[in-house]
C-alpha positions as CSV (number, residue, x, y, z in Angstrom):
1,M,84.3,68.5,152.0
2,P,87.0,68.5,149.3
3,R,89.5,71.4,149.4
4,Q,88.8,74.1,146.8
5,R,91.3,74.1,143.9
6,L,93.5,77.2,143.5
7,A,92.5,79.4,140.6
8,P,95.3,80.5,138.2
9,G,97.4,83.2,139.8
10,E,96.5,82.2,143.4
11,W,98.8,80.7,146.0
12,G,98.3,78.6,149.0
13,K,99.4,78.7,152.6
14,I,102.8,80.2,153.2
15,T,105.1,78.2,155.5
16,V,108.4,79.4,157.0
17,T,111.2,77.2,158.1
18,E,114.6,77.9,159.7
19,T,117.2,76.8,157.2
20,G,120.3,77.9,159.0
21,P,121.7,80.4,161.6
22,G,119.9,83.7,161.0
23,K,118.3,82.4,157.8
24,F,114.6,81.6,157.2
25,T,112.9,80.4,154.0
26,A,109.2,81.1,153.2
27,S,107.6,78.8,150.6
28,T,104.2,78.1,149.1
29,Y,102.6,76.6,146.0
30,V,101.4,78.8,143.2
31,R,99.0,77.8,140.4
32,D,100.3,79.6,137.3
33,E,98.4,80.9,134.3
34,D,99.1,77.7,132.4
35,G,97.3,75.7,135.1
36,E,100.5,74.1,136.5
37,R,101.3,74.0,140.2
38,R,104.7,75.2,141.1
39,K,106.6,75.9,144.3
40,A,107.9,79.5,145.0
41,S,110.2,80.5,147.9
42,R,112.2,83.4,149.3
43,S,114.6,83.8,152.2
44,G,115.2,86.4,154.9
45,V,117.0,87.0,158.1
46,S,113.9,86.4,160.1
47,A,110.6,84.5,159.6
48,E,108.7,87.7,159.0
49,D,111.3,89.0,156.7
50,A,111.2,85.8,154.6
51,R,107.4,85.9,154.5
52,R,107.4,89.6,153.3
53,N,110.0,88.8,150.6
54,L,107.9,86.0,149.3
55,Q,104.7,88.1,149.3
56,R,106.4,90.8,147.4
57,H,107.7,88.2,144.9
58,L,104.3,86.7,144.5
59,K,102.7,90.0,143.6
60,I,105.0,90.5,140.5
61,R,105.5,86.8,139.7
62,T,104.3,85.5,136.3
63,T,104.3,82.1,134.7
64,P,107.9,80.9,133.9
65,L,108.7,81.4,130.2
66,S,111.9,79.5,129.9
67,D,110.9,77.9,126.6
68,S,109.7,81.2,125.1
69,V,111.6,83.3,122.6
70,V,111.1,86.3,124.9
71,N,111.1,85.6,128.6
72,D,111.8,87.2,131.9
73,R,115.6,86.6,131.5
74,T,115.7,88.4,128.1
75,T,117.8,91.5,128.1
76,L,116.7,94.7,126.4
77,A,119.7,94.3,123.9
78,E,118.3,90.9,123.0
79,L,114.7,92.2,122.9
80,F,115.7,95.0,120.5
81,E,117.1,92.5,118.0
82,L,114.1,90.3,118.2
83,W,111.7,93.2,117.8
84,L,113.5,94.7,114.9
85,A,113.7,91.3,113.1
86,S,109.9,91.0,113.5
87,K,109.3,94.3,111.7
88,S,109.6,92.8,108.2
89,S,107.4,95.5,106.7
90,L,109.6,98.4,107.8
91,K,111.5,100.3,105.1
92,R,115.2,99.8,105.2
93,Q,115.8,103.4,106.1
94,S,113.4,103.1,109.0
95,Q,115.3,100.0,110.2
96,H,118.5,101.9,110.0
97,Q,117.1,104.9,111.8
98,Y,115.8,102.7,114.7
99,R,119.1,100.8,114.9
100,Q,121.0,104.0,115.1
101,A,118.7,105.4,117.8
102,W,119.1,102.3,119.9
103,K,122.9,102.2,119.4
104,R,123.4,105.8,120.3
105,N,120.9,106.3,123.1
106,G,119.8,102.9,124.3
107,A,122.2,100.1,124.1
108,K,124.9,101.4,126.5
109,K,122.6,102.6,129.3
110,L,119.8,100.1,129.0
111,G,121.0,97.1,127.0
112,A,122.1,94.9,129.9
113,L,118.8,95.3,131.8
114,R,116.3,92.5,131.8
115,I,112.8,93.4,130.6
116,R,111.3,93.7,134.1
117,E,114.1,95.9,135.2
118,L,113.0,99.0,133.3
119,P,110.0,100.5,135.1
120,T,108.2,103.6,133.9
121,S,110.1,105.9,136.3
122,R,113.5,104.8,135.1
123,A,112.4,105.0,131.4
124,E,111.1,108.5,132.0
125,R,114.4,109.6,133.5
126,H,116.4,108.1,130.7
127,L,114.2,109.6,127.9
128,A,114.4,113.0,129.6
129,A,118.2,112.9,129.7
130,V,118.2,112.1,126.0
131,A,115.7,114.8,125.2
132,A,118.0,117.4,127.0
133,R,120.5,116.7,124.2
134,S,118.1,116.1,121.3
135,A,114.3,116.1,121.4
136,S,114.1,114.3,118.1
137,N,116.5,111.5,119.2
138,A,114.4,111.0,122.4
139,K,111.1,110.7,120.3
140,T,112.7,108.1,118.1
141,L,114.0,106.1,121.0
142,R,110.6,106.2,122.7
143,V,109.1,104.8,119.5
144,V,111.6,102.0,119.6
145,L,111.0,101.2,123.3
146,V,107.2,101.3,122.9
147,G,107.6,98.7,120.1
148,M,110.0,96.5,122.1
149,F,107.8,96.4,125.2
150,A,104.7,95.8,123.1
151,M,106.4,92.6,122.1
152,A,107.2,91.8,125.7
153,V,103.5,92.2,126.6
154,R,102.5,89.8,123.8
155,F,104.8,87.2,125.3
156,D,103.3,87.8,128.8
157,V,106.6,88.9,130.3
158,V,105.0,92.1,131.5
159,A,101.3,92.8,131.9
160,V,101.4,96.4,130.7
161,N,103.7,98.4,128.5
162,P,105.7,100.7,130.9
163,I,106.8,103.0,128.1
164,R,103.3,104.1,127.1
165,E,103.0,106.1,130.3
166,T,106.2,108.0,129.8
167,S,105.9,111.7,128.6
168,R,105.1,112.2,125.0
169,A,106.2,115.8,125.0
170,L,110.0,115.2,124.9
171,G,111.0,118.8,124.1
172,K,109.2,121.9,123.0
173,R,107.3,121.5,119.7
174,S,108.2,124.3,117.3
175,K,105.4,126.5,116.0
176,V,104.2,126.1,112.5
177,R,105.4,129.1,110.5
178,A,104.4,129.9,106.9
179,L,106.1,132.4,104.7
180,T,104.3,135.6,103.9
181,P,104.0,136.8,100.3
182,A,106.7,139.4,101.0
183,E,109.0,136.9,102.5
184,F,108.6,134.5,99.6
185,E,109.4,137.3,97.2
186,L,112.7,137.9,99.1
187,V,113.4,134.1,98.9
188,Q,112.9,134.1,95.2
189,R,115.1,137.0,94.7
190,A,117.9,135.6,96.9
191,V,118.0,132.2,95.2
192,R,118.1,133.7,91.7
193,E,120.9,136.1,92.7
194,F,122.8,133.1,94.2
195,R,122.4,131.1,91.1
196,D,123.4,134.0,88.7
197,R,126.3,135.4,90.6
198,E,129.7,135.2,88.9
199,R,131.9,132.3,89.8
200,R,135.5,131.9,88.5
201,N,136.1,128.2,89.1
202,G,134.0,125.1,89.0
203,P,130.3,124.6,88.4
204,K,127.7,127.0,89.8
205,P,126.0,125.6,93.0
206,G,122.3,126.0,93.1
207,R,121.8,126.0,89.3
208,Q,118.3,124.5,89.7
209,L,117.5,126.0,93.1
210,P,115.1,128.7,91.8
211,E,113.0,126.1,90.0
212,F,113.1,123.7,93.0
213,V,111.7,126.5,95.2
214,D,109.0,127.5,92.8
215,V,107.8,123.9,92.4
216,L,107.8,123.4,96.2
217,V,105.8,126.5,96.9
218,S,103.4,125.6,94.0
219,T,102.5,122.1,95.2
220,G,103.3,121.6,98.9
221,C,104.9,118.2,98.2
222,R,107.7,116.9,100.3
223,P,111.2,118.0,99.1
224,N,112.3,114.4,98.4
225,E,109.1,113.7,96.5
226,I,109.8,116.6,94.2
227,L,113.4,115.4,93.7
228,S,112.0,111.9,92.8
229,L,110.0,113.3,89.8
230,R,110.5,111.8,86.4
231,W,109.4,113.6,83.2
232,S,106.8,110.8,82.8
233,D,105.2,112.1,86.1
234,V,104.7,115.6,84.6
235,D,102.0,116.6,82.1
236,L,102.5,120.2,81.1
237,L,100.1,120.0,78.1
238,A,97.1,118.7,80.0
239,D,94.3,121.0,80.9
240,P,94.9,121.7,83.7
241,P,98.6,120.7,83.8
242,T,99.4,118.1,86.5
243,M,102.2,116.4,88.3
244,T,102.1,113.0,90.0
245,V,104.4,112.1,92.9
246,A,104.9,108.3,93.0
247,G,108.1,107.9,94.9
248,T,110.7,109.6,97.1
249,M,114.5,110.0,97.3
250,I,116.5,108.1,99.8
251,D,119.6,110.2,100.6
252,H,123.2,109.0,101.1
253,G,123.5,107.1,104.5
254,A,119.8,106.8,105.1
255,V,120.3,103.1,104.4
256,E,123.6,101.8,105.6
257,G,126.0,101.1,102.8
258,E,123.8,102.5,100.1
259,A,124.2,105.7,98.0
260,L,121.5,108.1,96.9
261,H,118.6,106.3,95.1
262,R,115.0,106.6,94.2
263,Q,112.4,104.6,96.1
264,D,109.4,103.6,94.0
265,E,106.9,104.1,96.9
266,R,106.0,107.3,98.8
267,K,106.4,107.8,102.5
268,G,104.4,105.3,104.5
269,D,103.4,103.4,101.3
270,A,100.9,106.2,100.6
271,P,99.2,106.0,97.1
272,D,100.4,108.1,94.2
273,H,99.4,111.8,94.6
274,T,98.5,114.1,91.7
275,V,98.5,117.9,92.0
276,I,97.3,120.6,89.6
277,L,100.1,122.9,88.7
278,P,99.7,126.7,89.0
279,R,101.4,129.0,86.6
280,L,104.6,129.4,88.6
281,A,105.2,125.6,88.6
282,V,104.5,125.3,84.9
283,E,107.0,128.0,84.1
284,A,109.7,126.4,86.3
285,L,109.1,123.0,84.8
286,T,109.1,124.3,81.3
287,T,112.5,125.9,81.9
288,L,113.9,122.5,83.0
289,F,112.2,120.6,80.2
290,G,114.7,121.9,77.7
291,A,117.4,119.6,79.3
292,A,115.1,116.5,79.6
293,A,116.9,113.4,78.6
294,G,113.8,111.2,78.3
295,P,110.5,110.2,80.0
296,D,112.2,108.2,82.8
297,A,115.0,110.8,83.3
298,P,114.9,112.9,86.5
299,V,113.3,116.3,86.4
300,F,115.9,117.7,88.9
301,T,119.4,116.5,88.0
302,N,122.9,116.7,89.2
303,R,125.8,117.8,86.9
304,D,125.9,114.2,85.4
305,G,122.2,114.0,84.7
306,G,121.5,111.7,87.7
307,W,119.3,112.1,90.7
308,M,119.8,115.3,92.8
309,S,120.5,115.1,96.6
310,L,118.3,117.1,98.9
311,A,121.4,117.8,101.0
312,N,123.0,119.7,98.2
313,L,119.9,121.9,97.6
314,R,119.5,122.4,101.3
315,R,123.1,123.6,101.5
316,S,122.6,126.0,98.6
317,L,119.4,127.4,100.0
318,R,121.1,128.1,103.3
319,A,123.9,129.9,101.6
320,A,121.6,131.9,99.4
321,L,119.3,133.3,102.1
322,P,120.0,136.5,104.1
323,E,120.3,136.2,107.9
324,E,116.7,137.2,108.6
325,L,115.4,134.3,106.4
326,R,117.8,131.6,107.6
327,W,114.8,129.9,109.3
328,V,113.5,128.9,105.8
329,T,114.4,125.4,104.8
330,P,113.0,123.2,101.9
331,R,110.4,121.9,104.5
332,S,109.1,125.4,105.2
333,F,107.2,125.5,101.9
334,R,104.9,122.6,102.8
335,P,103.2,124.4,105.7
336,T,103.2,127.6,103.6
337,V,101.1,125.9,100.9
338,A,98.8,124.3,103.5
339,T,98.2,127.6,105.2
340,V,97.5,129.5,101.9
341,V,95.1,126.8,100.8
342,R,93.4,126.7,104.2
343,D,92.9,130.5,104.2
344,D,91.6,130.7,100.7
345,L,89.6,127.4,100.5
346,S,89.3,125.2,103.6
347,P,91.3,123.0,106.0
348,A,89.9,119.9,104.1
349,D,91.3,121.3,100.8
350,A,94.7,121.8,102.6
351,Q,94.6,118.2,103.7
352,A,93.9,117.1,100.1
353,Q,96.6,119.2,98.7
354,L,99.2,117.7,101.1
355,S,97.7,114.2,100.6
356,H,97.3,113.5,104.3
357,A,95.1,110.5,105.4
358,K,93.8,112.5,108.4
359,L,92.8,116.2,108.7
360,A,94.3,116.2,112.3
361,T,97.8,115.7,110.8
362,T,97.4,118.7,108.6
363,E,96.0,120.9,111.4
364,R,98.6,119.9,114.0
365,H,101.7,120.0,112.0
366,Y,101.3,122.1,108.9
367,L,98.7,124.9,109.4
368,E,100.0,128.1,110.9
369,R,97.7,129.0,113.9
370,K,95.3,131.8,113.4
371,T,95.7,134.5,116.1
372,I,92.8,136.8,115.0
373,G,89.3,135.7,115.6
374,P,86.5,136.0,113.0
375,D,84.3,139.1,112.6
376,A,81.4,137.8,114.7
377,R,79.9,141.2,115.6
378,T,76.6,140.5,113.9
379,A,76.0,137.2,115.7
380,L,77.1,138.5,119.1
381,D,75.2,141.8,118.8
382,R,72.1,139.8,117.9
383,F,72.6,137.5,121.0
384,A,73.1,140.5,123.3
385,G,70.0,142.1,121.9
386,G,67.9,139.1,122.9
387,K,67.3,138.0,119.4
């Protein structure tokens, strides 16, 4: 009867030979996933030690990939470069962000390791150490490592992605907080006093800060989307008046070697988004329209009429606010708008206002949690009464 052929991944009989004083070698033939039959061997100080070493090796052994771009000898530093080069659709600022994350928190501690030398437990410890310094840096590094090891899986270097089982909660997630009407009134008063205060020398900082705040709280758009507005994106004479965001600002240093500039696509290549402007936004934009230089000119401008940097407005807002409102940033107005729309209309309307593809994104990151239950007395009394 002919001997049964090994299936891919199986190995044959293990033989052990003494190859020197106190040295034994165990060997066998393995049929790899590509169908080829190859010899595998491991040594030990005794016959049983050599056999165990070979069995441990066989459990984790995969088909040799010496001709592959990514193989079992590829270091994580090399894998990072190959992975980033494969992400041709990434925006340049995202590529820069990932490269900085790897350079600061990955390259030195992990770069020399080979792909199979970073198990989940070791990755978990490293990410936890990074999170102890900065939760946001740890989250970005985890995104990078997940992508790198996904590439390793595609090349059959590892069977599963070891990073996917690491903890996602790398630091405490801050609670969503929306401004109350009274707090917003204080913010409005503070930014106007900051703009109008007397200044002896130089230009006044925050000269467009009140209008910027009013448009933010009237639309819920992202701060850099507001700053990317051109006058051709605004229609104050329409009924109702509208504003269309069709780009975003890329600040100094977000792309290595590039200055502040407008990107003609929104975040994540999202489609253009039109919002209906309430009275407060119309008044703010009407105020700015007096200095409009043309349809393609920026709505919010620096002293020279060019694009305005969010960093400058953020700095002015921080300087304008009293201590009890220092938690308010330009990003605070987006969850405020979402919460107001949710409370007066519905969560779905809040999602539409913020232009999210998924309602879950709005609910998880932008809606302040309700801590008071609904008035359900009628329904509960009816149930308790057996009706």
